[in-house]
C-alpha positions as CSV (number, residue, x, y, z in Angstrom):
1,M,0.0,0.0,0.0
2,M,1.4,3.4,-0.9
3,T,2.1,6.0,1.7
4,S,-0.5,8.4,0.2
5,R,-3.2,5.7,0.4
6,L,-2.3,5.0,4.1
7,F,-2.5,8.8,4.8
8,H,-5.9,9.0,3.1
9,A,-7.1,6.0,5.0
10,S,-6.1,7.3,8.4
11,M,-7.4,10.8,7.7
12,M,-10.8,9.4,6.5
13,L,-11.1,7.0,9.4
14,F,-10.7,9.9,11.8
15,W,-13.5,11.9,10.0
16,I,-15.7,8.8,9.9
17,S,-15.3,8.4,13.7
18,F,-15.8,12.1,14.3
19,L,-19.0,12.4,12.2
20,S,-20.4,9.1,13.7
21,L,-19.9,10.4,17.3
22,L,-21.3,13.8,16.3
23,A,-24.4,12.0,15.0
24,L,-24.8,10.0,18.2
25,V,-24.3,13.2,20.3
26,V,-27.1,15.2,18.5
27,T,-29.4,12.1,18.6
28,Y,-29.0,11.0,22.2
29,A,-27.7,14.0,24.3
30,P,-31.0,16.0,24.0
31,Q,-32.8,13.0,25.4
32,G,-30.5,12.6,28.4
33,G,-28.3,9.9,26.9
34,V,-28.6,6.3,26.2
35,E,-28.0,3.2,28.4
36,L,-25.8,0.5,26.8
37,A,-24.4,-2.5,28.7
38,G,-24.8,-0.8,32.0
39,L,-23.1,2.4,30.8
40,R,-24.8,5.8,30.4
41,L,-23.5,7.3,27.2
42,F,-24.0,10.9,26.0
43,A,-25.8,11.8,29.2
44,D,-24.2,15.3,29.5
45,P,-26.2,17.7,27.3
46,S,-23.5,20.5,27.5
47,L,-22.5,20.0,23.8
48,V,-26.1,20.6,22.6
49,E,-27.2,22.9,25.4
50,A,-26.6,26.1,23.6
51,A,-28.5,24.9,20.5
52,M,-31.4,23.8,22.7
53,T,-31.5,27.2,24.4
54,A,-31.4,28.9,21.0
55,M,-34.3,26.8,19.8
56,D,-36.2,27.6,23.0
57,G,-35.5,31.3,22.4
58,I,-36.9,31.1,18.9
59,G,-40.0,29.4,20.1
60,L,-39.6,25.9,18.6
61,S,-41.7,23.2,20.2
62,L,-40.0,20.0,21.6
63,M,-41.2,18.0,18.6
64,T,-39.7,20.6,16.2
65,Q,-36.4,20.5,18.2
66,G,-36.4,16.7,17.9
67,V,-36.8,17.1,14.1
68,V,-33.9,19.5,13.9
69,F,-31.7,17.3,15.9
70,G,-32.8,14.3,13.8
71,L,-31.9,16.2,10.6
72,L,-28.5,17.0,12.1
73,G,-27.9,13.4,13.0
74,G,-29.0,12.3,9.6
75,F,-26.7,14.7,7.8
76,N,-23.7,13.7,9.9
77,L,-24.4,10.0,9.5
78,A,-24.9,10.4,5.7
79,A,-21.5,12.3,5.6
80,A,-19.8,9.5,7.6
81,G,-21.3,6.8,5.2
82,L,-20.1,8.7,2.1
83,V,-16.6,9.0,3.6
84,V,-16.6,5.3,4.2
85,F,-17.3,4.6,0.5
86,A,-14.8,7.3,-0.6
87,M,-12.1,5.7,1.6
88,M,-12.8,2.2,0.2
89,F,-12.6,3.6,-3.4
90,C,-9.5,5.6,-2.7
91,V,-7.6,3.0,-0.7
92,L,-8.7,-0.3,-2.2
93,G,-9.8,0.7,-5.7
94,E,-8.2,0.7,-9.1
95,E,-7.6,3.8,-11.2
96,R,-11.3,4.3,-12.1
97,E,-12.5,3.8,-8.5
98,Q,-9.9,6.2,-7.2
99,R,-11.3,8.8,-9.5
100,E,-14.8,8.2,-8.1
101,A,-13.6,8.7,-4.5
102,R,-13.5,12.5,-4.9
103,P,-17.2,13.0,-5.9
104,L,-18.2,10.8,-2.9
105,A,-16.0,13.0,-0.6
106,E,-17.6,16.1,-2.1
107,A,-21.1,14.7,-1.4
108,A,-20.0,14.1,2.2
109,A,-18.8,17.7,2.4
110,A,-22.2,18.8,1.1
111,C,-24.0,16.9,3.8
112,A,-21.6,18.4,6.4
113,A,-22.3,21.8,4.9
114,A,-26.1,21.3,5.3
115,A,-25.7,20.3,8.9
116,A,-23.4,23.2,9.6
117,A,-25.8,25.6,7.9
118,L,-28.7,24.4,9.9
119,T,-26.7,24.7,13.2
120,V,-25.5,28.2,12.3
121,A,-29.0,29.3,11.3
122,V,-30.5,28.0,14.6
123,S,-27.6,29.3,16.7
124,F,-27.6,32.8,15.2
125,A,-31.4,33.1,15.2
126,G,-31.5,32.2,18.9
127,G,-28.5,34.3,19.8
128,R,-26.5,31.3,21.2
129,A,-23.5,30.1,19.4
130,G,-22.2,27.0,21.3
131,A,-20.0,23.9,21.1
132,L,-22.3,22.1,18.6
133,M,-21.9,24.9,16.0
134,V,-18.1,24.8,16.4
135,L,-18.0,21.0,16.0
136,E,-20.2,21.1,12.9
137,L,-17.9,23.8,11.3
138,V,-14.8,21.7,12.2
139,A,-16.4,18.7,10.5
140,L,-17.1,20.7,7.4
141,G,-13.6,22.1,7.3
142,G,-12.1,18.7,7.7
143,L,-14.1,17.3,4.9
144,V,-13.3,20.2,2.6
145,L,-9.6,19.6,3.3
146,T,-10.1,15.9,2.6
147,V,-11.6,16.8,-0.8
148,M,-8.7,19.1,-1.5
149,T,-6.1,16.4,-0.7
150,L,-8.0,13.9,-2.9
151,A,-7.9,16.5,-5.8
152,Q,-4.2,17.0,-5.4
153,S,-3.2,13.3,-5.1
154,K,-1.9,11.6,-8.2
155,I,-3.8,8.5,-9.4
156,V,-1.3,5.8,-10.4
157,P,-2.4,3.8,-13.4
158,A,-2.7,0.0,-13.0
159,D,0.0,-0.5,-15.6
160,A,2.5,1.6,-13.6
161,K,1.6,-0.3,-10.4
162,A,2.5,-3.6,-12.2
163,G,5.9,-2.1,-13.1
164,K,5.1,-1.2,-16.7
165,I,5.4,2.2,-18.2
166,P,2.3,3.0,-20.3
167,E,4.3,4.6,-23.2
168,L,6.7,1.6,-23.4
169,D,4.5,-0.3,-25.8
170,D,4.3,2.7,-28.1
171,V,8.0,3.2,-28.1
172,I,8.7,-0.5,-28.9
173,A,6.1,-0.4,-31.7
174,D,7.6,2.7,-33.2
175,H,11.1,1.2,-32.9
176,A,10.0,-2.0,-34.6
177,A,8.3,0.0,-37.4
178,G,11.5,2.0,-38.0
179,H,13.6,-1.2,-38.2
180,A,11.1,-2.8,-40.6
181,A,11.2,0.3,-42.9
182,F,15.0,0.3,-42.8
183,S,15.1,-3.4,-43.6
184,A,12.7,-2.9,-46.5
185,R,14.8,-0.1,-48.0
186,L,17.9,-2.2,-47.6
187,A,16.3,-5.2,-49.3
188,S,15.0,-3.0,-52.1
189,M,18.5,-1.5,-52.7
190,S,20.2,-4.9,-52.6
191,R,17.7,-6.2,-55.2
192,R,18.4,-3.2,-57.5
193,E,22.2,-3.9,-57.2
194,S,21.7,-7.6,-58.0
195,I,19.5,-6.8,-61.0
196,S,22.0,-4.3,-62.4
């Protein structure tokens, strides 16, 4: 595995984990957490407290707040899923799949942008910018950087990976054609000399 692929894999794994945890936070923290195997996870609502206060200030009902947090969780989970596929295409795929990794990462960035825009709109409208808005903007910035690194990375053709240079066949064919033409001229000249 090439170093650039390993770098992309580790970077994308981080953003997959970050976005998945962010989706779990916005899903369970407003409800007081979730109990799993005797552990109380995401019980502290401090990460979403400012957003909840902002929505209370706007006058959103509890059901509408649940819809907003559900949308945020859905956008973050969709972004994480798209990054998973982008990572598989980039790290494990051939040349064509590697090219398709960038549009998937762009779609993930678009989902993160939608989540960040919703959070910023709610936070600014309610006059409370909190930790959730910062986390959503960090996720968006990270995915934009991921897209930029994918755009700058060079895709190695399958022939080059196998140790072949793509232009080598053309060079050999041209060389053989040149030798054949020279041999034909030489044979033609030697026939003329033998006839005369």
